[in-house]
C-alpha positions, 0 to 999 in steps of 0.5 A: 626071719628064720633061714631053713635048710631044705635037702629036696626041693619038693619039700618047698612050696612051688608057688612059694619058690616060683614067686621068688624065682620068676616073679612077673616083674623079671623075665622068666628063667626056666633054670631057676624054676622049681620044675627045672631043679625038681626034675633033676632031684626026681630023676636022681641026676642030682642026689646020692652018687652024683656030688651034688647033694641039695641044701637049699636055703629058705628064708621065712618071715612073719607067719612062715611066708617065704621072703627069699630062697637060695639053690645051694649044693653041698658038693663032694667033688668039683664036676659039672660046674664049669667055673674050674677050681681044681687047682685050689682043691689040689693047693689046700690038700697039699698044705694039709687041709681038706677042700671037699665038702664045699658048698656051690649055688648054682644050676647043676651042669648048666653054666648059664648066667642068672641070679643065685639069691631069689628074693621076693620082690619088694622094698627089702630085696637087698636084705634078703640077698645079704641074709641068705648070702650070710647064712650060706657062710654060716652053714658051711662053718657049721658043717666045716665045709672049705668054701662057698661058691656062687657061679654065673650070678648076675653082675649086680649080685657080684657087685653088692656081695663082693663088698661084703668079703666074697672074693670076686671072680670073672669068666668068659662066654659068647652070646649073641645080641638082637639089635632089633633085627627083622631077619636073619638076613638083617643080621648078616648084613651087620657082618663084614663081607668075608664073614656073611659069605662064610656063614651063607655057605655053612648053612647050605652045606649044613642043609644039603641032604637034611631037613630041619625040624623043629619041636616045641610044647605039646608037638614034643613026644617020648620018641623025640626025647628018645631021639635026642638022648641018643645025641646027647649020650654020643656027645657026652661020652665023647666030650667028658666020659659020663654025661651027667643027666639021665633019660628020666630027666628029659622025660620030666622036663618034657612033663613040667616045661614042655612049653619052654622046650625047643628041639631042633632036629636034622632028619634024613628021610624018616631018621633023626641024624642030629638034634640040639635042645634049646630052653626058651626064656622070657627074653633069651633062648638058651642053647644047651646040648647037642649031638649027632649019630652021623656026621654033617659038615657044619651041622653043629653051627646050624643047629645050635647057633644059627637056628637059635639066631633065626628062633630069637629074631622071629620071637623077638628075644633080646639074646641067645646063648650058647653055653660054656667055652667056644672061641669059635662062636666068635665068627658066627656073631656071638660076641664075648661077654663077662661071667661073674662068680663070688667064692668065700674060702675058710682057710686064711692061706688059700683065701689070700692066695686066690685073692691074688690070683683072681686080681690078675685073672680079672685083668685078663679076662677084661683085656681078652674080651676087649680085643675079641670084641674088637676083632669081632665079625661085625662091620666096623661102621655098623652103628649097632 
């Protein structure tokens, strides 16, 4: 077997990549698809000047057949990751070392949980997983990178590779779980009376004076992307100063993954005033970006959370995820879930310090999640 490094995903066969990333035996993950990652590169949202430089790993078996792949990036900063290691970088720099460059296995700018080492289905999946994980460390050592980070990976990968020496970290997100609801009212019935009334009031106020419009597939036009991009830019400029994605990315996304895109707009007359983008997975609706050009009470909750729940129920999806952060999601039925990341650090001094810190952090995350789940909005007598 040979591991190769690809500086652009377009040099890897889309069929070979997707056979590893989205085999028929697994629920479809749009963020791992060749089309999504290629749109990032083709739009120059990823590449020179972005802090994200593709170094994807490809494991080839006999006769050049692709047995596994790993999305991997050489990072020159820690932007767009959502698993924060700025304090680690500062500590190493103050101690006389260099934290950048580092290697990152992730979906750029997207804190979405999923597999990070993508093995073609078969009896050797765990072996392929270990080979590619070891290869990422070997690449880091060869180019003198400070560290390797696998972020928002699955709990299975986290457990298995944690046994090989990677440091284990946990985090928190809020996800909504579908307990077989037939309607939104079925979901509301599982909440406490006070929370149920609050959500109904929020939805009523959010919809006052606006029309909610959902668009997907071939119905999405460049005019829709123009409107949504204005919302995306408005939110990005207010929240983090420099939006990561450019307008070209959304056109490429629509061209290659239109059937996986769900745009939800609020319209006043003929004018869109707010919008949210969701991606449709095999068993999950992923809420990603949102924005508005005219403030309207509770419209954020309607477009990003309640419309997502409506869609998941109507299409039989197991869950809805709404991105990073958000304790405010708890009152709207989204419960805390543990997220997972792995870290290999070359400098033994920093590695020892981070290991001590992560042990404390894991305990704190587990305790906080337990408390929040206990204080969630659901009725205590609800079996789900």
